[in-house]
N, C-alpha and C positions, 0 to 999 in steps of 0.2 A: 179803593182801598189800593195800598203797594202790594209786591205779590210777599209771601210767606214764606220764610224758607227755614228748613227743620232738617239740620245735619243728620243724618242718623249712622248710630252709636254703632252701628257695625264695622263700620272702617276704623275708629279710632283706635286708637293704643293704649292692649289693655292693659298691660303691666304700667302705663301710668294714664291709669283712666283720670285721677283728680285733675292734670294737668290739662287734660281737655275738655273736662268738664269747667275749669277754668274757663277758656277760650269762649266756649258757649258763654259761658254767663255775661261775660267782658263784648262780645261780638254782635252785630248786628241781627245773628238768629231770632227769631221769632220760637223757637219751639226744640226740642230735642228728640226725633224720630228711634224707636227702639224697637230693632225687630225680633219679635221671640219666633223658635224655632223648636221643632220635635223631633224633628227626624222622619216623622210619620207622614204630617200632610204636606211636606218638605223634604228632600234629598241630604236635609242639614242639621245640625242643632248647632243655639249660639249659646245665649244665655237664659237665665230663667228672674223668680221672683229674689232671691237673695241680692242679684247686682243693679236688677231695676230698683229695691227697694234704698240701699245706699247709694243709689244714684242719685234718687229721689228726696234727700236730703241733702245735697249740696249742689242740684241744682237750682236755677236761679229763676226758670224758666220754663214753662209746659210743656208737659213727658206726654208727646203721642205714640202711644201704643202700639204695635200692628202687632196683632199675634197671627201665627202663621203657623197655627196648630189645629188641631180635631176635635170640635166639644169646647170650643172658646166659652160657650155659658158657663161652663164650670168652674171659669177663674174670674170671674164680674167683679166677686168681691175682694180678690188679692190683687188684682190690677187697680181697683179704685185704693186700697190702702198701701199699696206702693207712692203713692198719691199721684198717678198717673190721671191728666186733665182730655185725653182724649183716648177710647178705645176703640181698635177698628179691628172687623172680624172679616173673614171672607167669605163672602157669599158660596160658593162651594162646598165650606164647612159648615153651614147652617143648616139643618132640617127645618126650624121654625124660626127664622131670618128675626119678623116681625116682634116675636115676644123676647128675644135678645136685645133686639133694639130698644127693648119698652125697660127692660130692664139694667140695661146699663146706662140707658137715660136715669132711672130713681135710682140707683148709687152713686148719680151728681156728675156721672165725664158724659161729654158729647160723644154720641155713636155716632160708628163711622161702618163701612161697608166698602173691599176693597175685592176688584173684580180680577182676574188670572186674563194675561194675554188672548186668550181663547173665549173668554165669557163676552156676550157681547153685552152692552150697554141697555138694552130692551127689556132686560130681564129686571129691572128695577122700574120698569113704568108703576105699578101698581103701588111702590112701598117709596118712590122716590121722598114725599111729600115728610115720612116718620127720618130720613137721615140729614145728619148734619153733615156730614162729609162722607165725600166717595172719593175711593182711591183707588185707582188706576195703575196698572202694575206695567212697565214698559220693559222688564225684562221677565224672565222666568223664576217667578219667586224662589228664597235657597240659598243665593249667592250673592256675594257683592261683586262690584265691578266688571258686571258684564257688559257687553255691547247694547246699545236703542235702538229697540223695536221702531221704524219707523211710522208704523202703522198705529200708533198708539197718540196719534198726532190728530188723523181723523176721526178717534174715536173719544178724543177729548171735547171734539166738535159735535156729535152727536150727542153725546151726555152734555153740553151747555146746550142745544136746542130742547132737551127731553127736560130740562131744569126750568128753561125759560118758559115751556109752553104748561107744564104743570105751575110754574109761577110763585118759586118756591125759593129759599135760600142755602140750596145747600149745595158745599163747595168742593169744587175738582182737587183734588190730590193726584200730584203723579210720582210714581218711586221708580228708578232704576235706571240708567244711565242718563242722568241729569249733569249736564257740564254749560261749558258757556257756549259750543254750537246748538244744543238739544232744549235748551232753556229756552233762549227766547223763540224760538219754536212754538213751545207748549203755553208759552204765557202769552202768544198771538193768537192761539188758537181757543183760548180761554180757559186756561190751568188758574188757580186761585193758588195754589201752596206747591213750592217743589221741595219734593224730598233729595237731597245727594249726600254722596257717602266717598268714598273714593275721593274725586274728585276735589274736595272741600278737606279732607284730612289727609292727603295725599298733598295740599299746596305749598308753596314754600311759603305761601303768606297767608293763610285760613281765611283771616281777618278781611282785606281783599277782595279774596273770592266771594266770602257772604255776602258780602259791601255789595260787589258787584252785581250777585246776584239778585239782591233786595234794589238792585236800583234797574230793573227791567221794564 
């Protein structure tokens, strides 16, 4: 399987979202990554369900929703109603993670779990078989354009070993600081899905940048 590329809408031009969505639709991108922030779980506010719903109507690719919010279990149905294919919640924000994952799947979405940079992968040992996608943050969540945390490469390797040990089909997604230098390191370590924001949307030729990531 070739690497999945999920450009992050957080770095798009919000004054001309229609043009950026059209670019995603016509590019080699597989998904579109949507970072929802509440200003409480993370120190920033991005966008909410009205924007997601509008994007979902124009988007021809699966919507990869990353909820950086407290109590994400309250918003499962709303996320599904926006057309999301994947709903990613933070391990650190879920008291009853197993219940939340089951509810996400019952709503018709793939269930993802995100780990902050300081959270070790072994916290998922007892639940890895119930997770469709584990997203590792390679920056501290809350802002786009941050520098890549190099320890994320070793973390991917540890997660890959856990997935193979438990013989499950969980995919590994990495979000933060993904560019032409860091992406090959992540793919070689076992990453299945690359989330990239400013590197793609800030590129002179985003089509070529996406294609290059797909070719890793």
